[in-house]
C-alpha positions in Angstrom: -24.9 9.5 9.7 -22.2 8.2 11.9 -20.7 11.6 12.3 -24.1 13.0 13.3 -24.7 10.3 15.9 -21.1 10.7 17.3 -21.5 14.5 17.5 -24.9 14.1 19.3 -23.5 11.7 21.8 -20.4 13.9 22.5 -22.5 17.0 22.7 -24.9 15.4 25.2 -22.1 14.1 27.4 -20.3 17.5 27.4 -23.6 19.3 28.2 -24.2 16.9 31.1 -20.7 17.6 32.4 -21.4 21.4 32.3 -25.0 21.5 33.5 -25.6 18.3 35.4 -26.4 18.7 39.0 -26.7 15.2 40.3 -26.9 11.6 39.3 -30.6 11.3 40.0 -31.5 13.6 37.1 -29.1 12.2 34.5 -31.6 9.8 33.0 -34.2 12.6 32.6 -31.5 14.8 31.0 -30.4 12.2 28.5 -34.0 11.0 27.8 -35.1 14.5 27.0 -32.0 15.2 24.9 -32.0 12.1 22.8 -35.7 11.9 22.2 -36.3 15.6 21.5 -38.4 15.8 18.3 -36.0 18.0 16.3 -33.1 15.7 17.2 -34.9 12.7 15.8 -36.0 14.6 12.7 -32.4 15.7 12.1 -31.1 12.1 12.4 -33.9 10.7 10.2 -33.3 13.3 7.4 -29.5 12.7 7.7 -28.8 16.4 8.3 -25.4 17.6 9.4 -26.8 19.9 12.1 -25.0 18.2 14.9 -21.5 19.2 13.6 -22.2 22.9 14.3 -23.8 21.8 17.6 -20.6 20.1 18.7 -18.7 23.3 17.8 -20.8 25.4 20.0 -20.7 23.0 22.9 -16.9 22.6 22.7 -16.6 26.4 22.6 -18.7 26.6 25.9 -16.5 23.9 27.5 -13.2 25.6 26.7 -14.3 29.2 26.9 -12.7 30.0 30.3 -9.8 27.6 30.5 -8.4 27.6 26.9 -9.8 30.5 24.9 -7.7 29.9 21.8 -8.9 26.3 21.5 -12.5 27.6 22.1 -12.1 29.9 19.2 -10.9 27.1 17.0 -13.9 25.0 17.9 -16.2 27.7 16.5 -14.9 26.7 13.0 -17.2 23.7 13.3 -20.1 26.0 13.6 -19.5 27.2 10.1 -18.8 23.8 8.7 -22.1 22.9 7.2 -23.5 26.1 5.7 -21.7 29.1 4.2 -24.4 31.6 5.2 -23.8 30.8 8.8 -20.2 31.9 8.3 -21.4 35.3 7.1 -24.0 35.6 9.9 -21.4 35.1 12.6 -19.2 38.1 11.6 -21.3 40.8 13.2 -21.0 39.1 16.6 -17.3 39.3 16.4 -17.3 43.0 16.1 -19.8 43.6 19.0 -17.7 41.9 21.7 
């Protein structure tokens, strides 16, 4: 549960750094992100869905500046479910 909450907080802060436009909309962004119904359901059910989320967000942060580190972050996307690992392979061959 602590890993999920920490991943959610980190993902929200990194997303704000990427997409935030001004300080006046920060509270709306965080309010919508933390109180989104699937987020609360995932926390209540103690799912590990935020670990792949943090992998995708870290990939988007490091994509242009450090591509090798961005590729390493995608390993977190495959951390929770093995079938996600197999579903990601076709995207590697299309790029």
